[in-house]
KOLLO-177807 format. One record per residue (C-alpha): y, z, x. Coordinates in steps of 0.5 Angstrom, whole numbers, padded with zeros to 4 digits, always signed. Example, Ala and Ser with C-alpha at 12.3 -4.5 7.8 and 13.67 -1.06 7.14 Angstrom:
2
-0009+0016+0025;-0002+0014+0027;
//
This chain:
483
-0009-0032-0216;-0007-0030-0209;+0001-0030-0211;-0001-0027-0218;-0005-0021-0214;+0001-0021-0209;+0006-0019-0215;+0002-0014-0219;+0001-0010-0212;+0010-0011-0210;+0010-0009-0218;+0007-0003-0219;+0010+0003-0218;+0004+0008-0219;+0001+0006-0212;-0007+0005-0216;-0007-0002-0214;-0006-0002-0206;-0012+0002-0205;-0014-0005-0208;-0010-0011-0207;-0006-0007-0200;-0010-0012-0195;-0007-0018-0198;+0000-0016-0195;-0004-0015-0188;-0006-0022-0188;+0001-0025-0188;+0001-0028-0181;+0009-0025-0179;+0006-0018-0182;+0000-0019-0177;+0003-0021-0171;+0008-0015-0172;+0002-0010-0172;-0001-0014-0167;-0007-0015-0171;-0011-0020-0167;-0017-0019-0172;-0012-0023-0177;-0008-0027-0173;-0014-0031-0169;-0018-0031-0177;-0011-0035-0179;-0011-0040-0173;-0018-0041-0174;-0017-0042-0181;-0012-0047-0180;-0016-0050-0175;-0021-0052-0179;-0018-0053-0186;-0010-0055-0184;-0004-0051-0187;-0009-0049-0192;-0005-0042-0191;+0001-0045-0194;-0002-0047-0200;-0007-0041-0202;-0005-0034-0198;+0003-0035-0198;+0006-0033-0204;+0013-0035-0203;+0009-0043-0202;+0005-0042-0208;+0011-0040-0212;+0015-0046-0210;+0009-0050-0213;+0010-0047-0220;+0017-0050-0220;+0016-0056-0216;+0010-0057-0223;+0015-0055-0227;+0020-0061-0225;+0013-0065-0225;+0013-0065-0233;+0020-0068-0234;+0019-0073-0228;+0012-0076-0226;+0011-0079-0219;+0017-0077-0216;+0016-0076-0209;+0018-0080-0204;+0016-0080-0197;+0021-0078-0191;+0020-0077-0184;+0020-0071-0180;+0027-0066-0178;+0022-0064-0172;+0030-0062-0168;+0032-0058-0174;+0025-0054-0175;+0024-0053-0168;+0032-0050-0167;+0031-0045-0173;+0023-0043-0170;+0027-0042-0163;+0032-0038-0167;+0027-0034-0170;+0023-0032-0164;+0030-0031-0161;+0032-0026-0165;+0025-0022-0166;+0025-0022-0159;+0032-0019-0159;+0031-0014-0165;+0036-0017-0169;+0031-0016-0175;+0036-0019-0180;+0035-0026-0178;+0027-0024-0178;+0028-0021-0184;+0031-0028-0188;+0026-0032-0185;+0020-0030-0185;+0017-0032-0192;+0012-0026-0195;+0019-0021-0194;+0023-0025-0198;+0018-0026-0203;+0018-0018-0204;+0025-0018-0203;+0025-0023-0210;+0020-0019-0214;+0022-0012-0212;+0030-0014-0214;+0029-0018-0219;+0023-0017-0223;+0020-0010-0221;+0026-0007-0226;+0024-0012-0233;+0017-0010-0230;+0018-0002-0230;+0023-0003-0237;+0016-0006-0240;+0013+0000-0237;+0018+0005-0241;+0017+0001-0248;+0011+0003-0247;+0011+0010-0245;+0016+0011-0251;+0010+0008-0255;+0005+0012-0253;+0009+0019-0253;+0010+0018-0260;+0002+0018-0261;+0001+0024-0256;-0001+0019-0252;+0000+0019-0243;-0003+0013-0241;+0004+0012-0239;+0009+0015-0236;+0017+0013-0236;+0021+0011-0229;+0027+0011-0228;+0031+0004-0227;+0037+0004-0222;+0041-0001-0217;+0038+0002-0210;+0042-0004-0206;+0047-0008-0209;+0047-0013-0202;+0039-0014-0203;+0040-0016-0210;+0045-0021-0208;+0040-0024-0203;+0034-0023-0207;+0037-0027-0212;+0041-0033-0208;+0034-0034-0204;+0031-0034-0210;+0036-0039-0213;+0036-0044-0207;+0028-0044-0206;+0029-0046-0213;+0033-0052-0213;+0030-0054-0207;+0023-0054-0210;+0025-0057-0217;+0028-0063-0213;+0024-0064-0207;+0018-0060-0207;+0016-0057-0200;+0022-0058-0197;+0023-0051-0195;+0017-0050-0192;+0017-0056-0188;+0023-0055-0185;+0026-0048-0185;+0020-0043-0185;+0018-0041-0177;+0011-0040-0181;+0011-0047-0182;+0013-0049-0177;+0007-0046-0173;+0002-0048-0178;+0004-0055-0178;+0003-0056-0170;-0004-0053-0170;-0005-0056-0177;-0005-0063-0172;-0011-0061-0170;-0015-0058-0175;-0022-0061-0176;-0023-0062-0184;-0016-0067-0186;-0014-0072-0191;-0016-0079-0188;-0014-0085-0192;-0019-0092-0192;-0015-0097-0191;-0021-0102-0193;-0020-0098-0201;-0012-0098-0200;-0009-0102-0204;-0001-0099-0202;+0001-0097-0208;+0004-0091-0206;+0003-0086-0211;-0001-0081-0207;+0006-0081-0203;+0009-0080-0211;+0005-0075-0212;+0006-0071-0204;+0010-0065-0206;+0010-0064-0197;+0014-0071-0197;+0008-0073-0191;+0004-0079-0193;+0007-0086-0191;+0003-0091-0195;+0006-0097-0193;+0003-0095-0186;-0003-0091-0188;-0002-0084-0185;+0000-0077-0185;+0003-0072-0183;-0001-0067-0182;+0004-0062-0179;+0008-0062-0186;+0001-0063-0190;+0000-0056-0194;-0007-0059-0196;-0007-0058-0204;-0011-0064-0206;-0006-0067-0210;-0006-0074-0206;-0013-0074-0206;-0013-0073-0215;-0007-0079-0216;-0011-0085-0212;-0014-0089-0217;-0019-0093-0211;-0022-0087-0209;-0018-0089-0202;-0016-0081-0199;-0022-0076-0197;-0021-0070-0195;-0027-0069-0189;-0027-0070-0182;-0023-0076-0179;-0024-0082-0178;-0022-0089-0178;-0026-0092-0184;-0030-0088-0190;-0037-0089-0191;-0037-0084-0197;-0037-0088-0203;-0038-0082-0207;-0031-0081-0210;-0027-0075-0206;-0025-0072-0213;-0031-0069-0214;-0031-0064-0207;-0030-0057-0209;-0025-0054-0206;-0029-0047-0203;-0024-0044-0201;-0019-0043-0205;-0025-0042-0210;-0027-0036-0206;-0021-0033-0206;-0021-0034-0214;-0026-0030-0215;-0025-0025-0209;-0018-0023-0213;-0022-0024-0220;-0026-0018-0217;-0020-0015-0215;-0016-0014-0221;-0022-0012-0225;-0023-0005-0220;-0015-0005-0220;-0015-0004-0229;-0022+0002-0228;-0017+0006-0223;-0012+0004-0227;-0016+0010-0232;-0017+0015-0227;-0009+0016-0225;-0007+0022-0223;+0001+0023-0224;+0006+0027-0221;+0010+0031-0225;+0016+0032-0220;+0022+0037-0221;+0026+0038-0227;+0031+0032-0227;+0038+0033-0224;+0043+0029-0224;+0045+0024-0218;+0049+0026-0212;+0054+0022-0207;+0050+0022-0201;+0053+0025-0195;+0055+0021-0189;+0049+0022-0184;+0051+0021-0177;+0044+0017-0175;+0041+0015-0181;+0033+0018-0183;+0028+0013-0183;+0020+0015-0186;+0014+0019-0183;+0011+0015-0180;+0016+0010-0177;+0016+0015-0169;+0024+0013-0169;+0030+0008-0171;+0029+0003-0166;+0022+0003-0168;+0023+0001-0174;+0029-0004-0174;+0024-0008-0169;+0019-0008-0173;+0021-0008-0180;+0022-0014-0184;+0025-0012-0191;+0020-0014-0195;+0021-0008-0199;+0014-0005-0201;+0015+0001-0199;+0022+0001-0202;+0019-0001-0209;+0013+0004-0209;+0017+0010-0206;+0014+0016-0212;+0020+0020-0210;+0027+0015-0210;+0027+0017-0203;+0027+0010-0200;+0033+0004-0201;+0035-0002-0198;+0040-0001-0192;+0047-0003-0193;+0049-0003-0186;+0050-0009-0182;+0045-0006-0176;+0040-0006-0181;+0041-0009-0188;+0036-0009-0192;+0031-0004-0188;+0029+0002-0191;+0033+0009-0190;+0032+0016-0194;+0037+0020-0198;+0036+0025-0203;+0040+0024-0208;+0034+0023-0213;+0028+0027-0210;+0025+0029-0204;+0020+0027-0199;+0014+0031-0201;+0009+0033-0196;+0003+0031-0199;+0006+0024-0200;+0004+0019-0195;+0004+0013-0199;+0010+0009-0195;+0005+0010-0189;-0001+0007-0192;+0002+0000-0195;+0007-0002-0189;+0004-0009-0187;+0007-0008-0180;+0007-0001-0178;+0014+0000-0178;+0011+0005-0181;+0005+0008-0178;-0001+0010-0182;-0001+0018-0182;-0005+0023-0186;-0003+0028-0191;-0004+0033-0185;+0000+0030-0180;+0006+0029-0184;+0008+0037-0185;+0009+0037-0177;+0013+0030-0177;+0021+0031-0176;+0024+0027-0177;+0031+0030-0179;+0034+0038-0179;+0038+0040-0185;+0046+0042-0184;+0050+0048-0188;+0057+0046-0190;+0060+0052-0190;+0066+0049-0196;+0060+0046-0201;+0056+0053-0202;+0057+0056-0208;+0056+0063-0206;+0062+0062-0202;+0067+0059-0206;+0065+0063-0212;+0061+0069-0210;+0055+0068-0213;+0047+0069-0211;+0044+0061-0211;+0039+0061-0205;+0035+0055-0208;+0035+0052-0202;+0031+0057-0199;+0026+0057-0206;+0024+0051-0205;+0023+0049-0197;+0016+0046-0196;+0017+0049-0188;+0020+0056-0190;+0026+0053-0184;+0030+0057-0189;+0032+0064-0190;+0038+0067-0194;+0043+0071-0189;+0049+0075-0191;+0056+0072-0190;+0059+0077-0186;+0053+0083-0184;+0059+0088-0184;+0060+0088-0191;+0055+0090-0196;+0057+0086-0202;+0057+0081-0197;+0054+0073-0201;+0048+0071-0198;+0048+0063-0195;+0043+0059-0192;+0041+0060-0185;+0037+0053-0182;+0031+0054-0177;+0032+0047-0173;+0025+0048-0170;+0022+0050-0176;+0026+0044-0181;+0023+0038-0181;+0028+0034-0186;+0024+0033-0192;+0030+0034-0196;+0029+0038-0201;+0033+0043-0200;+0039+0038-0200;+0035+0036-0207;+0035+0042-0210;+0043+0045-0207;+0046+0046-0214;+0053+0044-0211;+0057+0037-0214;+0059+0032-0212;+0056+0033-0205;+0051+0038-0203;+0052+0044-0199;+0046+0043-0194;+0043+0036-0193;+0039+0033-0187;+0042+0029-0181;+0037+0025-0178;+0033+0024-0171;+0033+0018-0167;+0026+0020-0165;+0022+0023-0169;+0017+0028-0166;+0012+0033-0168;+0012+0041-0169;
//
């Protein structure tokens, strides 16, 4: 259920579901750590110390996705797993590399290893286009019946590099899960390694009653984590994800989930014990879906400006980062490239960066729209505080860049015609039309930018009729400021 809800959150382009499901991205471990959400981090630590690695089997969407691959493979071949020893050295090396990259600000390593970010890229790059196409079909049908229940949205390739990374991640995880279950979680994933060592001290664990065990090995052959040594009656709790498969497959009732003890005194079948945590999450998710469905009825749509053909993006010396990100450095240090903000940007402004130093992190460009002063959606959905929450009133005073006029591209200069699109659409009144030559009464009027008032929203760049390059574009600022 959690995977379904997070998938819907990532697929949704209207921004409606975030009001009800946004908390699901905030309870992921790495986003909580980066945003210094100590309450969530403490809650996840306590959850692990009590129940074991239930986070990996109930909360992490990437882990649940692997279970789906493994489940499908299990339909073809039953009892297919075997016990394998822990690859401790490899786990520690990868964890050390992740921590080192996090401390050094090497965001690419963090983005590739963070499980929630990997899942976000998979959904937004591989599944969201299909979701939007389906929505557009419904929009056409609704339009035929004069209904506005749906509205069409453009489907376009935001970044080839990010698409390739997402595709490779999906394929690699699919192959690993198909063949060996939770190999990625128990060998590569840094979250799995950290929680695994906490799980060794958990209060509740899967226990083997040696008096009842016949050493048939059925539990080990159904353990997707490959962590049960049935011959020696041992369970590697650092890799056990508390899925319960072993308990349900045991024919003698030798396995039980509870407080550790040498011998079981409870003769009741362990398969009848309720999974209260999983049930609670499912109930909460069902309520969230119901609320989100009701919210769709009252959904408001921003109609936007008339459609204009795409233009070629200018070469910006300093990339533009969203209002609320504070600075390019803050964005680079905290962003895990989960693509949630890119997927939900209603104005087509955000897209993954192709720059090696900020690869897959969001940058802004104004070929398809501009950053509307009344829109603050990206700041409301970022789970790591790479884009801090800002109010609508704050956004209009945050300067992320300034407009720059390019004389050789300007229509009044080239063709001697009047224009003034940039000045008319500037929401901050930072552009005025002035004579190119003050001594000539017939001089064309060209834009003059007041950089102290310009907030870098890109309205001028977007509406400029010059093709393929705009006659005015926005240059980013390394450090944002309030004006």
